C-alpha positions in Angstrom: 60.8 67.6 8.2 62.0 64.3 9.8 59.1 62.1 11.0 59.4 60.8 14.7 57.6 57.1 14.8 57.2 54.9 17.8 57.4 51.0 17.7 54.1 49.3 17.6 55.0 45.7 17.3 57.2 43.1 15.8 56.7 40.5 13.4 58.6 37.1 12.7 58.8 36.6 9.1 60.9 34.8 6.6 62.7 37.8 4.7 63.0 35.5 1.7 59.3 35.1 1.4 57.9 38.2 2.9 56.6 41.3 1.2 55.5 44.6 2.1 52.7 46.8 0.7 53.5 50.6 1.5 50.8 53.2 0.3 52.2 55.9 -1.6 51.3 59.5 -0.4 49.5 60.5 -3.6 48.5 59.2 -7.3 52.0 59.2 -8.6 53.9 58.1 -5.5 55.6 54.7 -5.9 53.0 51.8 -4.6 53.9 48.3 -4.9 54.1 45.0 -2.8 57.9 44.7 -2.7 60.1 41.8 -1.1 61.2 42.3 2.3 64.6 41.5 1.4 64.5 44.4 -1.2 65.9 47.7 -0.5 63.1 50.1 -1.1 63.6 53.3 -3.2 64.4 56.4 -1.2 63.6 59.7 -2.7 66.3 62.2 -2.5 65.7 64.8 -5.1 64.2 68.1 -3.9 61.5 68.3 -6.4 60.1 64.8 -5.8 60.3 65.3 -2.2 57.8 68.1 -2.3 55.5 66.1 -4.8 55.6 62.7 -3.9 56.3 62.4 -0.1 53.8 63.5 2.7 55.7 66.2 4.9 58.3 66.5 2.2 60.5 63.8 3.8 61.7 60.3 2.9 62.2 57.5 5.5 65.6 56.3 6.6 67.6 54.0 4.1 66.2 50.6 3.9 62.7 51.6 5.8 59.3 50.9 4.2 57.0 53.6 4.4 53.3 53.9 4.0 51.1 56.9 4.1 48.1 55.8 6.1 48.5 52.1 5.3 51.0 49.5 5.4 50.6 45.7 5.1 53.0 42.7 5.6 52.3 39.5 3.7 54.5 36.6 5.4 54.3 34.7 2.1 53.8 31.5 3.8 49.9 31.1 3.6 49.6 32.7 6.9 47.5 36.0 7.7 48.4 39.3 6.2 49.3 42.2 8.8 47.4 45.4 8.0 48.2 48.6 9.6 46.0 51.3 8.6 44.4 54.6 9.5 40.9 54.6 10.9 40.4 57.8 9.3 42.3 60.5 7.2 40.1 63.7 8.1 42.8 65.5 9.7 46.1 63.9 9.3 47.4 60.7 7.6 49.5 58.6 9.9 52.8 57.5 8.7 53.3 53.8 9.2 57.0 52.3 8.7 58.4 48.8 8.6 61.9 48.4 9.5 63.5 44.8 8.7 66.0 43.4 10.9 66.8 39.6 9.9 63.8 37.6 10.4 61.9 40.1 12.1 60.1 43.2 11.0 59.6 46.2 13.3 56.3 48.2 12.5 56.3 51.9 13.6 53.9 54.9 13.3 53.7 58.6 14.3 50.2 58.2 15.3 47.6 55.5 16.4 46.8 53.1 13.5 44.4 50.1 13.4 46.4 46.5 13.3 44.1 43.6 11.5 44.9 40.4 10.0 43.3 38.7 7.4 43.7 35.5 5.1 43.4 35.1 1.6 46.4 36.7 0.5 47.6 40.5 0.4 45.0 41.7 -2.2 42.2 40.2 -0.2 43.2 41.7 2.9 43.7 45.1 1.3 40.3 44.9 0.0 38.8 44.0 3.3 40.6 47.0 5.0 39.4 49.1 2.1 35.9 48.2 2.4 35.8 49.1 6.2 37.9 52.6 5.5 35.5 53.6 2.9 32.5 52.6 4.9 33.6 55.1 7.7 34.7 57.7 5.3 31.3 57.8 3.7 30.8 60.7 0.8 30.7 59.9 -2.7 29.9 56.2 -3.8 31.6 55.0 -7.0 29.6 55.4 -10.2 30.1 54.5 -13.9 32.6 56.8 -15.3 32.1 58.3 -19.0 34.6 57.5 -21.6 37.1 60.3 -22.5 39.4 62.0 -25.2 42.1 64.0 -23.5 44.6 66.6 -25.3 47.5 66.2 -23.2 49.1 63.1 -24.4 49.5 64.2 -28.0 49.7 67.9 -27.7 50.8 68.6 -24.0 50.9 72.3 -23.0 51.0 73.3 -26.9 47.4 72.3 -27.6 45.5 74.6 -29.6 41.6 75.4 -30.2 42.0 73.8 -33.8 43.6 70.7 -32.5 40.6 70.0 -30.2 38.2 70.9 -33.1 40.0 68.3 -35.3 39.8 65.5 -33.0 36.1 66.6 -32.4 35.4 66.1 -35.9 37.6 63.0 -35.9 35.2 61.4 -33.4 32.4 61.6 -35.5 34.0 60.6 -38.9 35.6 57.5 -37.0 32.6 56.8 -34.8 34.5 56.5 -31.9 32.5 56.0 -28.4 33.8 59.2 -26.7 31.4 60.8 -24.0 33.8 63.9 -22.8 36.0 65.9 -24.7 38.5 66.9 -22.2 40.9 70.0 -22.9 44.0 69.7 -20.8 46.7 72.0 -19.9 47.4 74.9 -22.3 44.2 76.7 -22.7 45.1 79.2 -19.7 48.0 81.9 -19.5 49.4 80.2 -16.5 48.6 78.2 -13.2 46.2 80.4 -11.2 45.0 82.5 -14.2 42.5 80.0 -15.5 40.2 82.5 -17.1 42.9 84.2 -19.2 43.7 82.5 -22.5 46.9 81.3 -23.2 46.3 82.9 -26.8 45.9 79.5 -28.4 42.1 79.3 -27.7 40.3 82.1 -29.4 37.1 81.3 -27.9 36.9 78.6 -24.9 33.3 79.1 -24.1 32.4 78.7 -28.0 34.6 75.7 -28.1 32.9 74.1 -25.2 29.4 74.8 -26.6 30.4 73.2 -29.8 31.5 70.1 -28.2 28.1 69.8 -26.6 26.3 70.5 -30.0 28.2 67.5 -31.3 26.2 65.5 -28.5 29.4 65.1 -26.4 30.1 66.5 -22.7 32.7 69.1 -22.1 35.6 68.5 -19.9 38.4 70.7 -18.6 41.7 70.3 -16.7 42.7 72.6 -13.9 45.2 72.5 -11.0 43.2 74.5 -8.6 45.6 74.4 -5.5 48.8 75.6 -7.3 49.9 79.3 -8.3 52.6 79.9 -10.7 55.1 82.5 -9.9 54.7 84.0 -13.3 51.0 84.4 -12.9 49.0 87.4 -12.4 47.2 85.9 -9.3 50.6 85.1 -7.5 51.6 89.1 -7.7 48.1 90.2 -7.0 47.4 88.4 -4.0 50.3 87.1 -2.0 47.9 86.8 1.1 46.2 84.0 -0.6 49.3 81.7 -0.6 50.5 79.2 2.2 53.7 80.3 3.7 56.7 79.1 5.5 56.2 80.0 9.3 59.5 81.2 10.0 60.6 82.8 6.6 57.2 84.3 5.8 58.0 83.2 2.1 55.5 81.0 -0.1 55.5 77.3 0.4 57.1 75.7 -2.7 54.6 73.6 -4.4 57.1 72.2 -6.7 58.6 72.9 -10.3 55.7 72.0 -12.2 53.8 72.9 -15.4 56.9 74.9 -16.5 57.3 77.2 -13.5 58.0 77.3 -10.0 54.7 77.1 -8.0 53.3 78.0 -4.6 50.3 76.6 -2.8 47.0 78.3 -2.9 45.5 78.7 0.5 41.9 77.9 0.2 41.1 78.6 4.1 41.6 82.3 3.0 37.9 83.5 2.3 39.3 85.6 -0.7 41.2 82.6 -2.3 38.2 80.2 -1.7 35.7 82.5 -3.3 38.3 83.2 -6.4 38.5 79.6 -7.1 34.7 78.9 -6.7 34.1 81.7 -9.0 36.5 80.3 -11.5 34.6 76.7 -11.5 31.3 78.1 -11.4 32.0 80.0 -14.7 33.5 76.9 -16.2 30.4 75.1 -15.3 28.3 77.9 -16.8 30.2 77.3 -20.0 29.0 73.9 -19.9 31.9 72.0 -18.2 30.5 68.9 -16.4 33.7 66.8 -16.1 36.6 68.3 -14.2 40.2 66.8 -13.7 41.9 68.4 -10.9 45.6 68.0 -11.1 48.6 68.8 -8.7 46.2 68.7 -5.6 48.8 67.4 -3.4 49.7 71.2 -3.0 46.5 71.6 -1.0 47.9 69.5 1.6 51.3 70.9 2.2 52.1 72.1 5.7 52.4 75.9 6.5 51.0 78.9 7.6 47.4 79.4 6.5 44.7 82.0 7.1 43.0 79.4 9.3 45.2 77.2 11.8 44.2 73.9 10.1 46.5 70.8 9.3 47.5 70.4 5.5 45.0 67.5 5.3 42.4 69.5 6.7 42.9 72.4 4.3 43.0 69.9 1.2 39.6 68.3 2.3 38.2 71.7 2.5 39.4 72.6 -0.9 37.9 69.2 -2.4 34.4 70.4 -0.5 34.7 73.8 -2.1 35.5 72.3 -5.5 32.6 69.8 -5.4 30.1 72.6 -4.2 31.2 74.9 -7.3 30.6 72.2 -9.9 27.6 70.5 -8.4 27.0 66.8 -7.6 26.1 65.7 -11.0 29.6 66.6 -12.6 32.1 64.1 -12.6 35.4 64.7 -10.5 38.6 63.1 -11.4 41.5 63.5 -9.0 45.2 63.3 -10.1 48.2 64.2 -8.3 46.0 63.8 -5.4 46.8 62.6 -1.8 45.1 59.1 -1.6 43.5 58.3 1.8 42.2 61.9 2.2 40.5 61.8 -1.2 38.4 58.8 -0.2 34.6 59.7 -0.7 35.4 63.1 -2.2 36.2 62.4 -5.8 34.4 60.0 -8.4 37.5 58.8 -10.1 41.3 58.7 -9.2 44.6 58.5 -11.2 46.2 55.8 -9.4 49.7 56.0 -10.9 52.3 58.1 -12.7 51.5 59.6 -16.0 51.8 57.3 -19.1 54.3 58.0 -21.8 55.5 56.9 -25.3 58.4 55.0 -23.7 58.3 51.8 -21.4 61.0 52.7 -19.0 61.6 56.4 -17.6 64.9 57.6 -19.1 66.3 58.4 -15.4 64.9 55.5 -13.8 62.9 57.4 -11.4 59.9 55.3 -10.0 57.3 58.3 -10.3 58.1 59.9 -13.7 56.0 59.2 -16.5 56.6 55.8 -18.3 54.5 52.8 -19.0 56.5 50.4 -16.6 55.7 53.2 -13.7 52.1 53.6 -14.7 51.7 49.8 -14.9 53.1 48.9 -11.5 50.8 51.3 -9.6 47.9 50.5 -11.7 48.2 46.6 -10.7 49.0 47.3 -7.0 46.1 49.7 -6.4 43.6 47.5 -8.2 42.0 46.8 -5.0 41.0 50.5 -4.5 38.7 50.3 -7.5 34.9 50.1 -6.9 35.6 50.7 -3.0 37.3 54.2 -3.0 36.6 55.3 -6.5 36.7 54.5 -10.3 40.4 53.8 -10.7 42.2 55.9 -13.6 45.2 54.1 -15.0 45.6 57.0 -17.4 45.0 57.7 -21.2 45.3 55.0 -23.8 48.6 55.8 -26.0 48.3 53.6 -29.2 49.5 55.5 -32.0 52.2 53.4 -33.9 55.5 55.2 -32.5 54.5 54.3 -28.8 56.9 51.5 -27.3 55.1 48.3 -26.2 51.6 49.9 -27.0 49.9 46.3 -27.1 51.1 45.9 -23.3 49.7 49.2 -22.2 46.2 48.3 -23.9 46.2 45.0 -22.3 46.9 46.6 -18.6 44.1 49.3 -19.4 41.7 46.3 -20.7 42.6 44.5 -17.5 42.7 47.1 -14.8 41.3 50.2 -16.4 38.1 51.7 -14.8 38.1 55.2 -16.6 38.8 54.7 -20.1 40.3 57.6 -22.2 42.0 58.2 -25.4 45.0 60.3 -25.5 46.1 60.3 -29.1 45.6 62.2 -32.3 42.8 60.5 -33.6 43.1 60.9 -37.3 46.9 59.8 -36.7 46.2 56.2 -35.4 46.8 53.1 -37.6 44.3 50.4 -38.0 45.4 48.4 -35.0 45.5 51.6 -32.8 41.9 52.9 -33.9 40.4 49.4 -33.7 41.7 48.9 -30.2 40.8 52.4 -29.0 37.3 52.0 -30.2 37.1 48.7 -28.5 38.3 49.8 -25.1 36.4 53.0 -24.8 33.7 51.6 -22.8 32.2 53.2 -19.5 33.9 52.5 -16.4 32.3 49.7 -14.4 32.0 50.6 -10.4 32.2 46.9 -9.8 35.2 46.1 -7.6 38.3 44.4 -9.4 39.3 42.7 -6.3 
């Protein structure tokens, strides 16, 4: 889908000094203040267009695109120009900056508010963020628990015994872990959340044992995607978002080892199914829920009710919050940024961490320490205003490249603190640093 924008204004700037901050669509989407003279990265891969880009489209070559927010810092000490959405309740305006020599033309596909502020780029973004969060209302930032997450050591092959071993290690090593969060791998397929993968003999019993150890039980779920290999996909095609022309399920990307479709949470049957899954998990003792790949809930398409993708997504978030209750802690990931403000407790603000510094492909949204660090630093101003920022888990085992650098990034910018290692496998430095950095996330703004 090509996005048609109209010019708003033109700014006179020195292209050698000016920078553009363009807010990415969701958690993993590239976000950074880039020199105006630099050619911005343009997504071309089909899967990345679906996952990382609003409306599954990229701007023209050389155009900076912000999803609801774009700022131009002239770099000469003058005021920063901020172009931002007043609300993200029904849609998120696309804002673009097109350089033309010593001028930059700003365009948008819907009305945005143009403000100016002194004090530099971060201060201007923080000021805008205060106003946006105030108008959005909803959940206010609260301290986050410390977490151990199974993903970054075991990935989708995690077993019940892996979790049990690390639960014992937390006690033996006296690690201050509040939440033991089981990630992808416990379920048979995305969509079939209460059907075991076969690697967990007794998930309710395991969750009970976590609580018996004095810790909270957490779970990962991708509630808005349905794998084509799942029972749910075959049993309820009427619960899927479809293409208005072909009638086929809207592709939500190749994720989690399968091609996935988007679940239509405006359909009463789909909504009740997901609510029942979440109420069941809550009844098993889960009170920390990480929702992932939820950009799928905002994909455009035909739904049971005639609403925009953003409206459907926000309805899904309200359903999730109601099902898990107000006291449960809700972490968003792979989530549209502005539509989520006021609706989650914490938010992943960058791509996944990895054992290597640079992504092997060079793609800016794939897992890597460099990509995660870039976004974490750029979105530091969101912490304490929109939610608790989640930079992603500590990975401090000895084989991780530049682990000291990642530890410093988490120490400086991390709100939600989590460990992603096999705890018995940490060396002395990794164990001591993990113990030191596992502190509750402070909701005070960083900027």
